[in-house]
N, C-alpha and C positions, 0 to 999 in steps of 0.2 A: 602768456600764450601769444604766439605769433600768428596774426590773422592777415591773410592776403585778401584784399577787397578788389574785385574786378568790376569796375563800372562798365557795363556792357556797351560794346560798339565804339565807333570813332565819330568824332564831331563832323568831319567832312570826308569826301573821297570814298575810299574803300571801306567795307564793313560798317556802313552806317545802319541805324536802326529803323524801326517802324515809326509811322506818324499817325496822328489822329487827334481830332478835337483841339487843334492848335498846339499840340505838344509833339516834341521829338524825343524818341526813346533814349538817344544818347545823352540828351540833356537831363532828362528825369533820372536816369540811372546814375549819373554822376552826382546829382544833387543828393539823392538818397545815400549814396556811397560816402559822400563827404560828411554828412551828418553822422553816419555810422562810425566813421573814422574818429570823430571827436568823442563820441560816447565811449569807444573802446580805449582811446588814449587816456581819457579822464578816469577810467576804471583800472588803469595800470597795465594795459596790454600793449604789445608791440604791433604796429600796423604798417603795412606797405600797400600802396595803391598801384593798379596797373596804369591808370591815368592820373597824374598829379594835378592836372588842371582840366577844366571843361574842354578846352580846344586841343588837348594832346591826342596823338594817334599812336597806335601800336602796329608795327609791321607795315608793309606796302602792298599786301594782297589780303584777301579774306583769310586764306590759309595761314599766312605768316602772322596775321593779327591774332588768331586763336592760339597758334603755337607760341607766339611771343609772350602772351599772358601766362600760359602754363610754365614756360621757361623761367620767367621772372620769379614765380612762386617757388619753383624747384630750387633755383640757385640761392634764393634767400633762406630756404629751409623752413617754409611756413608749416604751421601745425594744422591749418585748415584753410581751404580756398572757397571764397564766397563770390559768386558771379551774379550781379544784380541786373535784372532786365524788366521790360514791360512786354506783355503778351499782345497779340493781335490776331485778327481773323474771324471776328464776329461773335466771340464768346464773351464771358465775363468771369471774374473771380481770380483767385490766387492758387498757384500750384508750385511745388518744389520738385526739381528733377535731380535724380541721382543715377549713379552707374549700376548699382545692384542692391539687392536687399540684404539685411542682416548685419550691416556694419555700422561704423561710427557715422558715416555720411547719412545714413537713414535716421540715426538718433538726432543728429543736428537738424536734418530736414523736417522731421516730425515736430520738433520744438518750434522751429521757425514758422512752419505752416500754421500751427495752432495759434501762436501769438499774433500773427498778422490777421488771421480771420477773427480772433477774439477782439483785437484792438481796433481794427478798421471796419469790421462788419462785412467783409467781402465774402463772396460765395466760395465755399471750400471745395476746390477741385482735387485736393489730395496730394500725396507724394507719389510721384511716378518714376518708373525706371526708363531711362533713355541712354542705353549703353553706347549708341553711335556718336554721341556728342564728343567733339574733339577735346574739350578741356578734361573730360573724364579719362580719356585714353592717354593723355600726356602729363597729367599731374600725378605727383607721387605722395599726395596727402589726401585726407578726406575732403570731398568737394561737394558743394551744393549749388545748383543754379536756381535762382529765385525769380520766378515770373510773378512780380508783385501784383499786377492787375492788368486789365486789357485797356490799352491806350485808345482803341477805336470803339470803346463802349462809353457812352456819355457819363454814366454814374461813376464807373471806375476811373475815368479820366479826371473827373472832378476831385476824387480822392488823391490821385497822383499829383495834381496841380496844387491842391490846397494843404495837403498833409504829408509832405515828404519826410518831415521830422518824425511823424508818427510811424511811418513805414520803417524808418531807421531804428526807432526805439523798439518796435516789435521784433525786428531781426536781432537786435542786440539782446533782448530778453530771451528769445528762443535759443540763440547760440549759447548763452551762458547757463541756460537751464540744465544742460548736461553736466557742466562743470559743477554747478551748485548741487546737483543730485549726488555727485560723488562725495561732496562734503557731508551731505546728510547720511549717506551710506556708511561713512567712516565714523559711526557712532556719535554723530552730532545731530541731536534730535531737534526738530522744530517745536516751538512751544505755543505759538499763537493758535487759538481756536477759531476756525472759520464756521460761522453760522449761515443758514440759508439767506438768500438775497444779498450775499457778499457783505456780511457784517463780521468784522474781525475783533476778537476780544483777547486781551492778555492781562491776567492777574499777576501782580508783582509784589513780592514782599518788600517793605520799605528799605531793608538793608541791601536789597539787590538792585535798587534803582539809583540812577544818577543822571545828571545833565552833562553832555559833552559839548564844549564850544569847539566848533569845527571851521566855520567860515569857509565852506567849500561847496562845490556842486553837490547836489543832493545824492547823486549816484556815485560819488567819489569818497564817501565817508567809510573809513577803514574799520568798520565794526560789523560783527556778525548779526547783531540784533539792534535795531534802532528805528525811531520814527521822528519825523520832523517836529521841532519843538516850538519855542516861543516866537513871538512876533519880533521883527527886526526892521531896520532901515538900511537902504543901500546908499553908500557914499559915492561921491563923484568918481573915485578911482575903482569902483566896482566892489570894494570890500563892504562888509556888513557890520552893523553895530546893534546891540540888543535894545529892545524897547520894553519898558515895564520893569518888573522884578525878575531877577535871575540869579541863582547861586549854583555853583558847580564844585563838587568835592570839598564842600565846606568853605569855599571862597565866594564872597559876594561879587558877582560880575556886574550887576546893575541894580539900581533902586529907582523907583518912580520919582522919588523926591529929588534925585540927582540927574534925572533925564534932562537933556537939553530942552530949553523952552520951546523949541520948534517942534518937538515930538508931542503928538496929541495926548499921550498918557502922562505927560510930565505933571508932577505934583498931585496926581490922583491916587486915592486909596483903591487899590486893585485887588480883585479876587485872586488869591494866590494859593497854590498847593505846595506844601513843603514837607520835608522829612527832617527829623532830628534824632540824635542819639541821646538817650537817657543813660548817662554813665553809671548812675547808682544801680539801675536795674539791668544795665548792660543789654539794652534793647533799643530797637529803632521804632519810631512811631511816625505816622503821617497825619497832617492836619490841613484844614482849609480856613482861611480868614481873609479879611480885607485890610490891606496895609499899603503904605507907600515906602516902607523901609523894612529891611531885613536885619539890620545891625543889632537889634535888641533881642533876637531869638536865640535862646540858649541851646547849644548843641546842634546848631544848624548844619545840615549835610547838603541838601539840595532844595531848590525852590524855583517855581516857574509860575508866572501869571498868565491869565488868558481870559477870554470872554466868559462871564458867568452864565451858565445854562440852567443849573439847578443848584440851590444853595440852602442848606439846612432843611432839605425835603420840600422846598417851595420853588415853583417855576419862577424864573427871573424875567420880568417883563422887558420889553424892548426899550422902554424909556430908561430903565435902570442900567441897561447896557450902554446906552449913549452917555449916561451920567458919568460912567467910568472913563470916558474919553474915546471910546470906539466909534467908528463911523456908521456901523450897521451894515455896510455893504460887504463885510466879511462873512455874512451869514447866508449868502446865496446858495442855490442848490448845486453842490459839487461834492467832491471828496473832502471829508473833514476828519480830524483826529480829536478825541476827547480824553482828558485825563480826569479820573474821578477817584473817589474813595468808597470802598465796599468792604464791610466787615474788617475794618482796620488794615486793609491792604489797598494798595494802589491798583486801579483798573483802567487800562487803556482800551479805548474802543475806536475803531475806524469804520466809517460807513459813508455812503453817498446819500445826502439828504438835504432838505431845506430847513429853515429855522423852525417851522411849525412842527416838524417831526422829531427834532433833536431831544427835547425834554422827555417826551413820552417813550422814545426808544430807550433812553438811559434808565428811566424808571422800570421799564419792562425787564431790564437786566439787573435790577436790584441796586442801582446806583442813585443815591439821593444827594450827592454833592459832586459837581463836575464843572470843569472849564473846557472851553473849546480852544485848541491850540491853532497855530498857523496852518492853513490848509490850501485848497485850490491848487494853483500852479506849483506850490512848494510841497504838496502832499507826497509822502512816501512812507511805506511800511516795509521793513526789511527784516526777515527772520531766516537767516542762513541764505535765503534767496529773496528777491523782491516779490512780495505777495501782492502789492498793489502800489500804483503811483501814477500821478498825472504825467502826461508825456513830456512836459517841459523839464529841462534839467537845470533848474534855477540854483543859483548860489544861495545858500542858507546860512544862518549864523550858528544855530545850535540844534541838537537832537536829544531826545530822551533815549537812554540805553538801559538795558537790563541783563541780568544773568539768570539762568534757570535755577 
């Protein structure tokens, strides 16, 4: 997909933007646009910017500035035109502007409007028709002008100043929502169940589960269905290495006994969930045990270690978690993913919670053996489209994948 991103206004001179609360619209719009550019590139899309640097200008009058942006998009053959702005004038909240109702522009705008409001908590001012805007009259592709928030409102301005990445992520999610919906409509059904209070549950047959080593930004994993997996360490060059026990497609990737001495889990017997194939019965099974090695497991298919939350039906105390080498600060109140065993099937659960709620929530779902996988800034759950994810786009080492 070819996405043209227009960072609204120019840095100085003609067609400069609004100001408020120590912010300049032309700076905020470029910052959000540049974060959005990176997200789209990492997801495999083609991107062109109206301003390639903060101080770039387009045209030499207001009219030529607007016309120049549209001309760039038309000449490039963009599939969609996104113009990013801040609002002003004494109001508050988010709104998206389009040329008219009933087309692709409205579909994009509706998705973007919803994701910004949901992710940032801004007031929902809705999708509005503004046919007189120059970019609509001059562009030849679906176009949306995004008024992210009011720069002259103190609360809105705080969001614009502190969370430009989150605005970019919300726009990214909303834009791709329409594309993802097409995939769903083309007979590709989502499988994750969403429960009240944003709890996600996916039951997986052992033969349909595996670990994928990706070493990629979490929103750049080329799989329809995946969740962030085991713990990892980041090396000086930015690449990642696994921590603890990990096996993928029958190959041992890492064992705690072989972890470098500087890794906190090195030499520890770690609670690990793994799948095996019983060749005599021609069936796959899943198990949980504590071990520092995987090499002696017959028929090993996949394995992943994590923080024990409930083991053999018993709550795992904090002290036992520390004894496995974890620091304990991995258990703070944020988004977490859990991999458990229920009725001889794997069961993945994603929810936002603290340590005190983890065990009881899993028991309520009928899960009596479970580990916590890497979460927080690495958390993502993708089932045809992203169902949930923290706003950072961190590089991660591995993900759990499944087929329906």
